[in-house]
N, C-alpha and C positions, 0 to 999 in steps of 0.2 A: 648536700643542695637544700635549701629552707625555703618552703612556699613560694613556688615556682609560679607564675600565673599562667592561664592557657598561650596567650600572645607569644611568650618568651619560648616557650616549649615548643611552641608551631615555630619560632625562627629558628630552634635550634635542629628541629627535624629539617626542616629547609637547608639549611649550612649543611646538613650533614647529605642530606640530597642531592646537592647543586655544588657542593665544593670549594663556593670563594663567599666570602664575606658579601660582596660589592652581589651578587648573582639573590643570597639570601635577602637582603636589604631590600636590592627591586624587587624581588617577589612577596614584600610585606610592607612595600611602602613607607621605608624607611630609609634616613640617608646614613651613609656606611659608617660614621661617628657612632651613630646610637645604636645600628646594630651589634658592632664589636664591643662596644661598653657593655651591655646585657649580655652577648656569648660571654663575657669574661668572668661578669658579674655569676653567672653561672656557673662558673667552672667549667664549661667547652673550653678542650684542648682546641687553637689556634691553630692551621697549618700553614705552608712557607705557599701556597698557590694564588695568592696575590698579587696583584705590582708593586705594595706595599713592603714586599717582603726582598724586593732586589736593591742589590746594592747602590748604595746614591753616588751620583755621580759627582757630584758640588754639593758641600753642605753649604747653611746660609750662612755661617761664619769666613768661610773661604768667599762668597758671593760677594758679603760686603767688603771684606778684604782689599778683595782684587778691583770691586768696582773704584773705591777711594783710590786706592793706588793709581789707576786709571784716569781720577780725576771726574770720572762718570758720576751725575744722578741718580735715584731711578726713577725720574722720566726719562733720562737721557737712554739708561739701561732697557727703559720698557720699549720706546723705540728701535734700538737696534734687535733683541731678542725678539718682538711680538707677543711680551706675555704684556701685562699688567701691574701697575704700579701698586697697587693693594697684593698680590704674589706674591711680589720682589719682596716688598716691607714684611710680611707676612713671615716669609722664610726667613729672610736675614735675620728676624727677632725668635725666631725657634719655632715659632707661632703655627706655621704649618711648612707640611712636606710636600712640595710636591710632585709629581709623576715623571719617572723618570725625563719625557719626550719634552719636558720644561725646563729640569735640570741644564737637559741637553743644547737645549736652545738656551739657556744663560753661561753654561760654558763655553758656548760655543761664541756667543756676543761677547764675552769679557776677554778672548783670545786661548782658554784653557785648554779646550783643543779643536782638532781642524774642523772647519765644517763640511759638509757632504755636499762632494762634487752637486752640479744641479745639471 
């Protein structure tokens, strides 16, 4: 490691103490992405205890392909899934990876998995 600032050292300590990037980021007043980048830059080995390590239910490419197959606009899918157009657009373009709960809502709205009985 080369010349690591005190803030970055504190972040690494919080990560080791709290066990997840989300918790360490919150404790330091950072967003997840910034905390993750800083930890990686320091060479900290990241664990698999974060929701981001979970298996994807749906990929952005699959989402776009199925949405188009059903002749749905992103706005239509937003209405059916209860998500936002921004989330759908960023996911389909590979710029974001929504949480599993959001992926599940999208997959259910697209008929790829059954809806939970209510």
